[in-house]
mmCIF file of the C-alpha atoms, coordinates in Angstrom:
data_MODEL
# 
_entry.id   MODEL 
# 
loop_
_atom_site.group_PDB 
_atom_site.id 
_atom_site.type_symbol 
_atom_site.label_atom_id 
_atom_site.label_alt_id 
_atom_site.label_comp_id 
_atom_site.label_asym_id 
_atom_site.label_entity_id 
_atom_site.label_seq_id 
_atom_site.pdbx_PDB_ins_code 
_atom_site.Cartn_x 
_atom_site.Cartn_y 
_atom_site.Cartn_z 
_atom_site.occupancy 
_atom_site.B_iso_or_equiv 
_atom_site.pdbx_formal_charge 
_atom_site.auth_seq_id 
_atom_site.auth_comp_id 
_atom_site.auth_asym_id 
_atom_site.auth_atom_id 
_atom_site.pdbx_PDB_model_num 
ATOM 1   C CA . UNK A 1 1   ? 184.432 25.845 15.412 1.00 0.00 ? 1   UNK A CA 1 
ATOM 2   C CA . UNK A 1 2   ? 187.581 27.399 15.157 1.00 0.00 ? 2   UNK A CA 1 
ATOM 3   C CA . UNK A 1 3   ? 191.607 25.843 14.374 1.00 0.00 ? 3   UNK A CA 1 
ATOM 4   C CA . UNK A 1 4   ? 194.509 28.380 14.286 1.00 0.00 ? 4   UNK A CA 1 
ATOM 5   C CA . UNK A 1 5   ? 197.700 26.426 13.013 1.00 0.00 ? 5   UNK A CA 1 
ATOM 6   C CA . UNK A 1 6   ? 200.964 27.755 13.862 1.00 0.00 ? 6   UNK A CA 1 
ATOM 7   C CA . UNK A 1 7   ? 200.574 31.323 13.334 1.00 0.00 ? 7   UNK A CA 1 
ATOM 8   C CA . UNK A 1 8   ? 203.294 33.867 13.211 1.00 0.00 ? 8   UNK A CA 1 
ATOM 9   C CA . UNK A 1 9   ? 203.503 37.597 12.967 1.00 0.00 ? 9   UNK A CA 1 
ATOM 10  C CA . UNK A 1 10  ? 205.249 40.292 12.883 1.00 0.00 ? 10  UNK A CA 1 
ATOM 11  C CA . UNK A 1 11  ? 206.006 44.181 13.736 1.00 0.00 ? 11  UNK A CA 1 
ATOM 12  C CA . UNK A 1 12  ? 209.010 45.097 11.486 1.00 0.00 ? 12  UNK A CA 1 
ATOM 13  C CA . UNK A 1 13  ? 211.760 43.097 12.770 1.00 0.00 ? 13  UNK A CA 1 
ATOM 14  C CA . UNK A 1 14  ? 209.624 41.944 15.978 1.00 0.00 ? 14  UNK A CA 1 
ATOM 15  C CA . UNK A 1 15  ? 208.371 38.772 16.139 1.00 0.00 ? 15  UNK A CA 1 
ATOM 16  C CA . UNK A 1 16  ? 205.407 39.063 17.825 1.00 0.00 ? 16  UNK A CA 1 
ATOM 17  C CA . UNK A 1 17  ? 203.302 35.797 17.593 1.00 0.00 ? 17  UNK A CA 1 
ATOM 18  C CA . UNK A 1 18  ? 205.399 32.226 17.449 1.00 0.00 ? 18  UNK A CA 1 
ATOM 19  C CA . UNK A 1 19  ? 203.833 29.464 15.856 1.00 0.00 ? 19  UNK A CA 1 
ATOM 20  C CA . UNK A 1 20  ? 200.659 29.823 17.889 1.00 0.00 ? 20  UNK A CA 1 
ATOM 21  C CA . UNK A 1 21  ? 198.008 26.729 17.689 1.00 0.00 ? 21  UNK A CA 1 
ATOM 22  C CA . UNK A 1 22  ? 194.958 26.627 19.503 1.00 0.00 ? 22  UNK A CA 1 
ATOM 23  C CA . UNK A 1 23  ? 191.461 25.035 19.092 1.00 0.00 ? 23  UNK A CA 1 
ATOM 24  C CA . UNK A 1 24  ? 187.999 26.072 20.221 1.00 0.00 ? 24  UNK A CA 1 
ATOM 25  C CA . UNK A 1 25  ? 185.259 24.100 19.819 1.00 0.00 ? 25  UNK A CA 1 
ATOM 26  C CA . UNK A 1 26  ? 181.167 24.702 19.687 1.00 0.00 ? 26  UNK A CA 1 
ATOM 27  C CA . UNK A 1 27  ? 179.576 25.044 22.838 1.00 0.00 ? 27  UNK A CA 1 
ATOM 28  C CA . UNK A 1 28  ? 183.152 25.596 24.076 1.00 0.00 ? 28  UNK A CA 1 
ATOM 29  C CA . UNK A 1 29  ? 184.924 28.438 26.407 1.00 0.00 ? 29  UNK A CA 1 
ATOM 30  C CA . UNK A 1 30  ? 188.671 28.420 25.907 1.00 0.00 ? 30  UNK A CA 1 
ATOM 31  C CA . UNK A 1 31  ? 190.440 31.367 28.115 1.00 0.00 ? 31  UNK A CA 1 
ATOM 32  C CA . UNK A 1 32  ? 193.618 32.808 26.573 1.00 0.00 ? 32  UNK A CA 1 
ATOM 33  C CA . UNK A 1 33  ? 195.886 34.051 29.417 1.00 0.00 ? 33  UNK A CA 1 
ATOM 34  C CA . UNK A 1 34  ? 199.071 35.797 29.387 1.00 0.00 ? 34  UNK A CA 1 
ATOM 35  C CA . UNK A 1 35  ? 200.662 39.277 30.869 1.00 0.00 ? 35  UNK A CA 1 
ATOM 36  C CA . UNK A 1 36  ? 199.889 42.198 29.220 1.00 0.00 ? 36  UNK A CA 1 
ATOM 37  C CA . UNK A 1 37  ? 202.183 42.644 26.053 1.00 0.00 ? 37  UNK A CA 1 
ATOM 38  C CA . UNK A 1 38  ? 202.603 38.977 25.407 1.00 0.00 ? 38  UNK A CA 1 
ATOM 39  C CA . UNK A 1 39  ? 200.830 38.805 22.131 1.00 0.00 ? 39  UNK A CA 1 
ATOM 40  C CA . UNK A 1 40  ? 197.273 38.112 23.048 1.00 0.00 ? 40  UNK A CA 1 
ATOM 41  C CA . UNK A 1 41  ? 195.592 41.364 21.601 1.00 0.00 ? 41  UNK A CA 1 
ATOM 42  C CA . UNK A 1 42  ? 197.648 40.583 18.729 1.00 0.00 ? 42  UNK A CA 1 
ATOM 43  C CA . UNK A 1 43  ? 196.771 37.278 18.094 1.00 0.00 ? 43  UNK A CA 1 
ATOM 44  C CA . UNK A 1 44  ? 192.943 38.292 18.146 1.00 0.00 ? 44  UNK A CA 1 
ATOM 45  C CA . UNK A 1 45  ? 193.081 40.983 15.813 1.00 0.00 ? 45  UNK A CA 1 
ATOM 46  C CA . UNK A 1 46  ? 195.215 38.313 13.232 1.00 0.00 ? 46  UNK A CA 1 
ATOM 47  C CA . UNK A 1 47  ? 191.897 35.813 13.684 1.00 0.00 ? 47  UNK A CA 1 
ATOM 48  C CA . UNK A 1 48  ? 189.716 39.175 12.889 1.00 0.00 ? 48  UNK A CA 1 
ATOM 49  C CA . UNK A 1 49  ? 191.693 39.830 9.802  1.00 0.00 ? 49  UNK A CA 1 
ATOM 50  C CA . UNK A 1 50  ? 192.767 43.475 11.480 1.00 0.00 ? 50  UNK A CA 1 
ATOM 51  C CA . UNK A 1 51  ? 196.282 42.306 11.157 1.00 0.00 ? 51  UNK A CA 1 
ATOM 52  C CA . UNK A 1 52  ? 197.913 40.275 8.579  1.00 0.00 ? 52  UNK A CA 1 
ATOM 53  C CA . UNK A 1 53  ? 199.740 37.017 9.404  1.00 0.00 ? 53  UNK A CA 1 
ATOM 54  C CA . UNK A 1 54  ? 203.057 36.165 8.138  1.00 0.00 ? 54  UNK A CA 1 
ATOM 55  C CA . UNK A 1 55  ? 202.445 31.930 8.254  1.00 0.00 ? 55  UNK A CA 1 
ATOM 56  C CA . UNK A 1 56  ? 200.084 29.649 9.365  1.00 0.00 ? 56  UNK A CA 1 
ATOM 57  C CA . UNK A 1 57  ? 196.501 29.218 8.989  1.00 0.00 ? 57  UNK A CA 1 
ATOM 58  C CA . UNK A 1 58  ? 192.951 30.771 10.592 1.00 0.00 ? 58  UNK A CA 1 
ATOM 59  C CA . UNK A 1 59  ? 190.104 28.059 9.612  1.00 0.00 ? 59  UNK A CA 1 
ATOM 60  C CA . UNK A 1 60  ? 186.284 28.591 10.902 1.00 0.00 ? 60  UNK A CA 1 
ATOM 61  C CA . UNK A 1 61  ? 184.260 25.520 10.891 1.00 0.00 ? 61  UNK A CA 1 
ATOM 62  C CA . UNK A 1 62  ? 186.967 23.901 8.401  1.00 0.00 ? 62  UNK A CA 1 
ATOM 63  C CA . UNK A 1 63  ? 186.935 26.688 5.959  1.00 0.00 ? 63  UNK A CA 1 
ATOM 64  C CA . UNK A 1 64  ? 190.206 28.660 5.639  1.00 0.00 ? 64  UNK A CA 1 
ATOM 65  C CA . UNK A 1 65  ? 189.630 32.198 6.562  1.00 0.00 ? 65  UNK A CA 1 
ATOM 66  C CA . UNK A 1 66  ? 193.307 33.423 6.895  1.00 0.00 ? 66  UNK A CA 1 
ATOM 67  C CA . UNK A 1 67  ? 193.043 35.908 3.942  1.00 0.00 ? 67  UNK A CA 1 
ATOM 68  C CA . UNK A 1 68  ? 189.853 36.938 4.475  1.00 0.00 ? 68  UNK A CA 1 
ATOM 69  C CA . UNK A 1 69  ? 188.991 40.705 5.325  1.00 0.00 ? 69  UNK A CA 1 
ATOM 70  C CA . UNK A 1 70  ? 187.469 41.638 8.557  1.00 0.00 ? 70  UNK A CA 1 
ATOM 71  C CA . UNK A 1 71  ? 183.888 42.268 7.012  1.00 0.00 ? 71  UNK A CA 1 
ATOM 72  C CA . UNK A 1 72  ? 183.964 38.696 5.377  1.00 0.00 ? 72  UNK A CA 1 
ATOM 73  C CA . UNK A 1 73  ? 184.755 36.917 8.446  1.00 0.00 ? 73  UNK A CA 1 
ATOM 74  C CA . UNK A 1 74  ? 181.697 38.918 10.611 1.00 0.00 ? 74  UNK A CA 1 
ATOM 75  C CA . UNK A 1 75  ? 179.800 37.726 7.605  1.00 0.00 ? 75  UNK A CA 1 
ATOM 76  C CA . UNK A 1 76  ? 180.742 34.100 8.346  1.00 0.00 ? 76  UNK A CA 1 
ATOM 77  C CA . UNK A 1 77  ? 179.836 34.357 11.999 1.00 0.00 ? 77  UNK A CA 1 
ATOM 78  C CA . UNK A 1 78  ? 183.031 35.763 14.183 1.00 0.00 ? 78  UNK A CA 1 
ATOM 79  C CA . UNK A 1 79  ? 181.894 38.512 16.167 1.00 0.00 ? 79  UNK A CA 1 
ATOM 80  C CA . UNK A 1 80  ? 184.476 40.695 18.475 1.00 0.00 ? 80  UNK A CA 1 
ATOM 81  C CA . UNK A 1 81  ? 183.991 42.290 21.624 1.00 0.00 ? 81  UNK A CA 1 
ATOM 82  C CA . UNK A 1 82  ? 187.249 44.509 21.778 1.00 0.00 ? 82  UNK A CA 1 
ATOM 83  C CA . UNK A 1 83  ? 189.193 45.928 24.611 1.00 0.00 ? 83  UNK A CA 1 
ATOM 84  C CA . UNK A 1 84  ? 188.365 49.177 25.613 1.00 0.00 ? 84  UNK A CA 1 
ATOM 85  C CA . UNK A 1 85  ? 184.689 48.228 24.392 1.00 0.00 ? 85  UNK A CA 1 
ATOM 86  C CA . UNK A 1 86  ? 184.827 50.993 21.055 1.00 0.00 ? 86  UNK A CA 1 
ATOM 87  C CA . UNK A 1 87  ? 181.034 51.796 20.881 1.00 0.00 ? 87  UNK A CA 1 
ATOM 88  C CA . UNK A 1 88  ? 180.257 54.474 18.654 1.00 0.00 ? 88  UNK A CA 1 
ATOM 89  C CA . UNK A 1 89  ? 180.120 57.497 21.215 1.00 0.00 ? 89  UNK A CA 1 
ATOM 90  C CA . UNK A 1 90  ? 177.913 59.700 19.369 1.00 0.00 ? 90  UNK A CA 1 
ATOM 91  C CA . UNK A 1 91  ? 175.356 56.756 18.585 1.00 0.00 ? 91  UNK A CA 1 
ATOM 92  C CA . UNK A 1 92  ? 172.234 56.207 20.690 1.00 0.00 ? 92  UNK A CA 1 
ATOM 93  C CA . UNK A 1 93  ? 172.159 52.580 22.436 1.00 0.00 ? 93  UNK A CA 1 
ATOM 94  C CA . UNK A 1 94  ? 169.353 51.838 20.128 1.00 0.00 ? 94  UNK A CA 1 
ATOM 95  C CA . UNK A 1 95  ? 172.114 52.597 17.094 1.00 0.00 ? 95  UNK A CA 1 
ATOM 96  C CA . UNK A 1 96  ? 175.057 50.941 18.531 1.00 0.00 ? 96  UNK A CA 1 
ATOM 97  C CA . UNK A 1 97  ? 172.799 47.735 18.941 1.00 0.00 ? 97  UNK A CA 1 
ATOM 98  C CA . UNK A 1 98  ? 171.464 47.906 15.467 1.00 0.00 ? 98  UNK A CA 1 
ATOM 99  C CA . UNK A 1 99  ? 175.029 48.499 13.865 1.00 0.00 ? 99  UNK A CA 1 
ATOM 100 C CA . UNK A 1 100 ? 175.600 44.408 15.297 1.00 0.00 ? 100 UNK A CA 1 
ATOM 101 C CA . UNK A 1 101 ? 173.386 43.126 12.868 1.00 0.00 ? 101 UNK A CA 1 
ATOM 102 C CA . UNK A 1 102 ? 174.942 44.897 9.767  1.00 0.00 ? 102 UNK A CA 1 
ATOM 103 C CA . UNK A 1 103 ? 175.908 41.986 8.686  1.00 0.00 ? 103 UNK A CA 1 
ATOM 104 C CA . UNK A 1 104 ? 172.211 40.372 9.394  1.00 0.00 ? 104 UNK A CA 1 
ATOM 105 C CA . UNK A 1 105 ? 170.082 42.801 6.984  1.00 0.00 ? 105 UNK A CA 1 
ATOM 106 C CA . UNK A 1 106 ? 167.038 40.388 7.422  1.00 0.00 ? 106 UNK A CA 1 
ATOM 107 C CA . UNK A 1 107 ? 167.486 40.293 11.187 1.00 0.00 ? 107 UNK A CA 1 
ATOM 108 C CA . UNK A 1 108 ? 167.794 44.027 11.561 1.00 0.00 ? 108 UNK A CA 1 
ATOM 109 C CA . UNK A 1 109 ? 164.450 44.422 9.923  1.00 0.00 ? 109 UNK A CA 1 
ATOM 110 C CA . UNK A 1 110 ? 163.039 42.669 12.659 1.00 0.00 ? 110 UNK A CA 1 
ATOM 111 C CA . UNK A 1 111 ? 164.049 44.656 15.056 1.00 0.00 ? 111 UNK A CA 1 
ATOM 112 C CA . UNK A 1 112 ? 166.586 43.979 18.402 1.00 0.00 ? 112 UNK A CA 1 
ATOM 113 C CA . UNK A 1 113 ? 165.727 40.424 19.950 1.00 0.00 ? 113 UNK A CA 1 
ATOM 114 C CA . UNK A 1 114 ? 163.800 40.506 23.440 1.00 0.00 ? 114 UNK A CA 1 
ATOM 115 C CA . UNK A 1 115 ? 166.746 38.029 24.589 1.00 0.00 ? 115 UNK A CA 1 
ATOM 116 C CA . UNK A 1 116 ? 169.021 41.003 24.620 1.00 0.00 ? 116 UNK A CA 1 
ATOM 117 C CA . UNK A 1 117 ? 167.091 42.992 26.873 1.00 0.00 ? 117 UNK A CA 1 
ATOM 118 C CA . UNK A 1 118 ? 166.747 40.415 29.269 1.00 0.00 ? 118 UNK A CA 1 
ATOM 119 C CA . UNK A 1 119 ? 170.421 39.419 29.461 1.00 0.00 ? 119 UNK A CA 1 
ATOM 120 C CA . UNK A 1 120 ? 171.359 43.365 29.698 1.00 0.00 ? 120 UNK A CA 1 
ATOM 121 C CA . UNK A 1 121 ? 168.060 44.937 31.308 1.00 0.00 ? 121 UNK A CA 1 
ATOM 122 C CA . UNK A 1 122 ? 170.055 48.233 31.989 1.00 0.00 ? 122 UNK A CA 1 
ATOM 123 C CA . UNK A 1 123 ? 169.942 48.741 28.006 1.00 0.00 ? 123 UNK A CA 1 
ATOM 124 C CA . UNK A 1 124 ? 166.584 48.638 27.597 1.00 0.00 ? 124 UNK A CA 1 
ATOM 125 C CA . UNK A 1 125 ? 165.830 51.663 29.593 1.00 0.00 ? 125 UNK A CA 1 
ATOM 126 C CA . UNK A 1 126 ? 169.113 53.577 27.708 1.00 0.00 ? 126 UNK A CA 1 
ATOM 127 C CA . UNK A 1 127 ? 167.803 53.231 24.108 1.00 0.00 ? 127 UNK A CA 1 
ATOM 128 C CA . UNK A 1 128 ? 167.587 56.874 23.664 1.00 0.00 ? 128 UNK A CA 1 
ATOM 129 C CA . UNK A 1 129 ? 170.994 57.762 25.616 1.00 0.00 ? 129 UNK A CA 1 
ATOM 130 C CA . UNK A 1 130 ? 174.689 58.211 23.277 1.00 0.00 ? 130 UNK A CA 1 
ATOM 131 C CA . UNK A 1 131 ? 177.041 55.294 23.792 1.00 0.00 ? 131 UNK A CA 1 
ATOM 132 C CA . UNK A 1 132 ? 179.623 58.261 25.049 1.00 0.00 ? 132 UNK A CA 1 
ATOM 133 C CA . UNK A 1 133 ? 177.184 58.942 28.170 1.00 0.00 ? 133 UNK A CA 1 
ATOM 134 C CA . UNK A 1 134 ? 177.490 55.252 29.919 1.00 0.00 ? 134 UNK A CA 1 
ATOM 135 C CA . UNK A 1 135 ? 179.596 54.415 32.286 1.00 0.00 ? 135 UNK A CA 1 
ATOM 136 C CA . UNK A 1 136 ? 182.326 52.075 31.291 1.00 0.00 ? 136 UNK A CA 1 
ATOM 137 C CA . UNK A 1 137 ? 180.412 48.941 32.706 1.00 0.00 ? 137 UNK A CA 1 
ATOM 138 C CA . UNK A 1 138 ? 177.389 50.068 31.035 1.00 0.00 ? 138 UNK A CA 1 
ATOM 139 C CA . UNK A 1 139 ? 179.322 50.385 27.508 1.00 0.00 ? 139 UNK A CA 1 
ATOM 140 C CA . UNK A 1 140 ? 180.590 46.944 28.209 1.00 0.00 ? 140 UNK A CA 1 
ATOM 141 C CA . UNK A 1 141 ? 177.094 45.560 28.206 1.00 0.00 ? 141 UNK A CA 1 
ATOM 142 C CA . UNK A 1 142 ? 176.891 47.121 24.901 1.00 0.00 ? 142 UNK A CA 1 
ATOM 143 C CA . UNK A 1 143 ? 179.583 46.159 23.673 1.00 0.00 ? 143 UNK A CA 1 
ATOM 144 C CA . UNK A 1 144 ? 178.557 42.493 23.945 1.00 0.00 ? 144 UNK A CA 1 
ATOM 145 C CA . UNK A 1 145 ? 174.872 42.812 23.331 1.00 0.00 ? 145 UNK A CA 1 
ATOM 146 C CA . UNK A 1 146 ? 176.316 44.528 20.006 1.00 0.00 ? 146 UNK A CA 1 
ATOM 147 C CA . UNK A 1 147 ? 178.422 41.377 18.825 1.00 0.00 ? 147 UNK A CA 1 
ATOM 148 C CA . UNK A 1 148 ? 175.613 39.231 20.209 1.00 0.00 ? 148 UNK A CA 1 
ATOM 149 C CA . UNK A 1 149 ? 173.308 40.548 17.502 1.00 0.00 ? 149 UNK A CA 1 
ATOM 150 C CA . UNK A 1 150 ? 175.439 39.457 14.945 1.00 0.00 ? 150 UNK A CA 1 
ATOM 151 C CA . UNK A 1 151 ? 174.307 36.216 15.596 1.00 0.00 ? 151 UNK A CA 1 
ATOM 152 C CA . UNK A 1 152 ? 177.975 34.900 15.900 1.00 0.00 ? 152 UNK A CA 1 
ATOM 153 C CA . UNK A 1 153 ? 179.097 30.765 15.960 1.00 0.00 ? 153 UNK A CA 1 
ATOM 154 C CA . UNK A 1 154 ? 182.605 32.385 17.669 1.00 0.00 ? 154 UNK A CA 1 
ATOM 155 C CA . UNK A 1 155 ? 182.523 34.890 20.261 1.00 0.00 ? 155 UNK A CA 1 
ATOM 156 C CA . UNK A 1 156 ? 185.954 36.628 21.008 1.00 0.00 ? 156 UNK A CA 1 
ATOM 157 C CA . UNK A 1 157 ? 186.323 38.612 24.055 1.00 0.00 ? 157 UNK A CA 1 
ATOM 158 C CA . UNK A 1 158 ? 189.226 40.847 24.898 1.00 0.00 ? 158 UNK A CA 1 
ATOM 159 C CA . UNK A 1 159 ? 189.536 41.631 28.084 1.00 0.00 ? 159 UNK A CA 1 
ATOM 160 C CA . UNK A 1 160 ? 185.861 41.788 29.107 1.00 0.00 ? 160 UNK A CA 1 
ATOM 161 C CA . UNK A 1 161 ? 186.779 42.477 32.982 1.00 0.00 ? 161 UNK A CA 1 
ATOM 162 C CA . UNK A 1 162 ? 189.299 45.429 32.113 1.00 0.00 ? 162 UNK A CA 1 
ATOM 163 C CA . UNK A 1 163 ? 188.295 48.535 33.893 1.00 0.00 ? 163 UNK A CA 1 
ATOM 164 C CA . UNK A 1 164 ? 184.983 47.461 35.123 1.00 0.00 ? 164 UNK A CA 1 
ATOM 165 C CA . UNK A 1 165 ? 183.047 47.596 38.380 1.00 0.00 ? 165 UNK A CA 1 
ATOM 166 C CA . UNK A 1 166 ? 182.595 44.208 40.554 1.00 0.00 ? 166 UNK A CA 1 
ATOM 167 C CA . UNK A 1 167 ? 178.979 44.296 40.098 1.00 0.00 ? 167 UNK A CA 1 
ATOM 168 C CA . UNK A 1 168 ? 179.357 44.822 36.510 1.00 0.00 ? 168 UNK A CA 1 
ATOM 169 C CA . UNK A 1 169 ? 182.580 41.696 36.284 1.00 0.00 ? 169 UNK A CA 1 
ATOM 170 C CA . UNK A 1 170 ? 179.547 39.438 38.049 1.00 0.00 ? 170 UNK A CA 1 
ATOM 171 C CA . UNK A 1 171 ? 176.875 40.440 35.104 1.00 0.00 ? 171 UNK A CA 1 
ATOM 172 C CA . UNK A 1 172 ? 179.401 39.626 32.444 1.00 0.00 ? 172 UNK A CA 1 
ATOM 173 C CA . UNK A 1 173 ? 180.411 36.295 34.049 1.00 0.00 ? 173 UNK A CA 1 
ATOM 174 C CA . UNK A 1 174 ? 177.024 35.395 34.130 1.00 0.00 ? 174 UNK A CA 1 
ATOM 175 C CA . UNK A 1 175 ? 176.178 36.322 30.387 1.00 0.00 ? 175 UNK A CA 1 
ATOM 176 C CA . UNK A 1 176 ? 179.331 34.347 29.533 1.00 0.00 ? 176 UNK A CA 1 
ATOM 177 C CA . UNK A 1 177 ? 178.524 31.352 31.571 1.00 0.00 ? 177 UNK A CA 1 
ATOM 178 C CA . UNK A 1 178 ? 174.616 31.429 29.961 1.00 0.00 ? 178 UNK A CA 1 
ATOM 179 C CA . UNK A 1 179 ? 175.822 31.748 25.966 1.00 0.00 ? 179 UNK A CA 1 
ATOM 180 C CA . UNK A 1 180 ? 178.538 28.495 26.782 1.00 0.00 ? 180 UNK A CA 1 
ATOM 181 C CA . UNK A 1 181 ? 175.810 26.194 28.647 1.00 0.00 ? 181 UNK A CA 1 
ATOM 182 C CA . UNK A 1 182 ? 173.486 27.277 25.437 1.00 0.00 ? 182 UNK A CA 1 
ATOM 183 C CA . UNK A 1 183 ? 176.002 25.415 23.469 1.00 0.00 ? 183 UNK A CA 1 
ATOM 184 C CA . UNK A 1 184 ? 175.266 26.809 20.446 1.00 0.00 ? 184 UNK A CA 1 
ATOM 185 C CA . UNK A 1 185 ? 178.755 29.000 19.607 1.00 0.00 ? 185 UNK A CA 1 
ATOM 186 C CA . UNK A 1 186 ? 182.596 28.536 20.520 1.00 0.00 ? 186 UNK A CA 1 
ATOM 187 C CA . UNK A 1 187 ? 183.743 31.447 23.106 1.00 0.00 ? 187 UNK A CA 1 
ATOM 188 C CA . UNK A 1 188 ? 187.496 32.786 23.159 1.00 0.00 ? 188 UNK A CA 1 
ATOM 189 C CA . UNK A 1 189 ? 187.976 34.608 26.403 1.00 0.00 ? 189 UNK A CA 1 
ATOM 190 C CA . UNK A 1 190 ? 190.799 36.484 26.527 1.00 0.00 ? 190 UNK A CA 1 
ATOM 191 C CA . UNK A 1 191 ? 191.810 37.903 30.354 1.00 0.00 ? 191 UNK A CA 1 
ATOM 192 C CA . UNK A 1 192 ? 194.685 38.230 32.611 1.00 0.00 ? 192 UNK A CA 1 
ATOM 193 C CA . UNK A 1 193 ? 192.877 37.443 35.641 1.00 0.00 ? 193 UNK A CA 1 
ATOM 194 C CA . UNK A 1 194 ? 193.133 33.628 36.315 1.00 0.00 ? 194 UNK A CA 1 
ATOM 195 C CA . UNK A 1 195 ? 190.073 33.837 38.921 1.00 0.00 ? 195 UNK A CA 1 
ATOM 196 C CA . UNK A 1 196 ? 187.427 35.184 36.486 1.00 0.00 ? 196 UNK A CA 1 
ATOM 197 C CA . UNK A 1 197 ? 188.931 32.657 33.612 1.00 0.00 ? 197 UNK A CA 1 
ATOM 198 C CA . UNK A 1 198 ? 188.858 29.664 36.045 1.00 0.00 ? 198 UNK A CA 1 
ATOM 199 C CA . UNK A 1 199 ? 185.086 30.079 36.746 1.00 0.00 ? 199 UNK A CA 1 
ATOM 200 C CA . UNK A 1 200 ? 183.949 30.015 33.197 1.00 0.00 ? 200 UNK A CA 1 
ATOM 201 C CA . UNK A 1 201 ? 186.928 28.091 30.712 1.00 0.00 ? 201 UNK A CA 1 
ATOM 202 C CA . UNK A 1 202 ? 186.863 24.370 29.864 1.00 0.00 ? 202 UNK A CA 1 
ATOM 203 C CA . UNK A 1 203 ? 190.165 24.978 28.461 1.00 0.00 ? 203 UNK A CA 1 
ATOM 204 C CA . UNK A 1 204 ? 193.186 27.157 28.953 1.00 0.00 ? 204 UNK A CA 1 
ATOM 205 C CA . UNK A 1 205 ? 195.717 28.511 26.839 1.00 0.00 ? 205 UNK A CA 1 
ATOM 206 C CA . UNK A 1 206 ? 198.659 30.646 28.222 1.00 0.00 ? 206 UNK A CA 1 
ATOM 207 C CA . UNK A 1 207 ? 200.884 32.837 26.026 1.00 0.00 ? 207 UNK A CA 1 
ATOM 208 C CA . UNK A 1 208 ? 204.168 34.001 27.027 1.00 0.00 ? 208 UNK A CA 1 
ATOM 209 C CA . UNK A 1 209 ? 206.659 36.255 24.422 1.00 0.00 ? 209 UNK A CA 1 
ATOM 210 C CA . UNK A 1 210 ? 204.217 35.351 21.755 1.00 0.00 ? 210 UNK A CA 1 
ATOM 211 C CA . UNK A 1 211 ? 204.216 31.712 22.077 1.00 0.00 ? 211 UNK A CA 1 
ATOM 212 C CA . UNK A 1 212 ? 202.217 29.050 23.868 1.00 0.00 ? 212 UNK A CA 1 
ATOM 213 C CA . UNK A 1 213 ? 203.945 27.956 27.081 1.00 0.00 ? 213 UNK A CA 1 
ATOM 214 C CA . UNK A 1 214 ? 200.759 25.802 28.664 1.00 0.00 ? 214 UNK A CA 1 
ATOM 215 C CA . UNK A 1 215 ? 197.672 24.573 27.708 1.00 0.00 ? 215 UNK A CA 1 
ATOM 216 C CA . UNK A 1 216 ? 195.360 22.106 28.826 1.00 0.00 ? 216 UNK A CA 1 
ATOM 217 C CA . UNK A 1 217 ? 191.711 21.287 30.299 1.00 0.00 ? 217 UNK A CA 1 
ATOM 218 C CA . UNK A 1 218 ? 190.547 23.125 33.219 1.00 0.00 ? 218 UNK A CA 1 
ATOM 219 C CA . UNK A 1 219 ? 190.946 19.841 35.683 1.00 0.00 ? 219 UNK A CA 1 
ATOM 220 C CA . UNK A 1 220 ? 194.887 19.501 34.221 1.00 0.00 ? 220 UNK A CA 1 
ATOM 221 C CA . UNK A 1 221 ? 195.503 23.155 34.734 1.00 0.00 ? 221 UNK A CA 1 
ATOM 222 C CA . UNK A 1 222 ? 196.558 23.890 38.547 1.00 0.00 ? 222 UNK A CA 1 
ATOM 223 C CA . UNK A 1 223 ? 196.324 27.210 39.557 1.00 0.00 ? 223 UNK A CA 1 
ATOM 224 C CA . UNK A 1 224 ? 199.762 27.940 40.700 1.00 0.00 ? 224 UNK A CA 1 
ATOM 225 C CA . UNK A 1 225 ? 200.972 26.402 37.244 1.00 0.00 ? 225 UNK A CA 1 
ATOM 226 C CA . UNK A 1 226 ? 198.950 29.107 35.196 1.00 0.00 ? 226 UNK A CA 1 
ATOM 227 C CA . UNK A 1 227 ? 199.649 32.206 37.686 1.00 0.00 ? 227 UNK A CA 1 
ATOM 228 C CA . UNK A 1 228 ? 203.166 32.168 37.528 1.00 0.00 ? 228 UNK A CA 1 
ATOM 229 C CA . UNK A 1 229 ? 202.860 32.912 34.046 1.00 0.00 ? 229 UNK A CA 1 
ATOM 230 C CA . UNK A 1 230 ? 200.561 35.649 34.823 1.00 0.00 ? 230 UNK A CA 1 
ATOM 231 C CA . UNK A 1 231 ? 201.912 37.859 37.934 1.00 0.00 ? 231 UNK A CA 1 
ATOM 232 C CA . UNK A 1 232 ? 203.831 40.976 36.959 1.00 0.00 ? 232 UNK A CA 1 
# 
């Protein structure tokens, strides 16, 4: 589904991504782990086309998308749940959800799918409320629901547990597990908390100082081996 080959990126003279390679298969959840500031969000923004890359390739289903614009990648089937949610605070919950279907006008005509309310029941009772009036956990659920309404082939989560209360984290874990078990999309989960990622991921990729320092399937990657790259 997603193939990243030897990606390099710079902020001025700083070499922020150093030959990063990773793959995400259909029906698979890959956890991207690392401390704050090691390049995780930079990598995700490069995958979405928000930041340019100096060299390397990004492939989606065998098609190179390295130089495509963000809206073109979204149209091809990449959805992004950004760090900090970035919902539209002045729009209602319903309007935020409809924005998720901007690249799917035919679907938008049919309205919001019932499946979204099954995954996130709280949203159905808040359709008329402004996004900025929701709690952080409710905004995170809204951001995920908005991404799913784009019918993605690949969904990217950037720190979905950050600043979220434990009860909502359990709901987010349940939804990601359901998406993985459904088997019709690839999932790239960016996290710094090993236990949350370990419960969901089939494979791990660990970043440190902008480069991959460890990777492997869940059975091979031992907790202590990974956690030493996550501790402050």
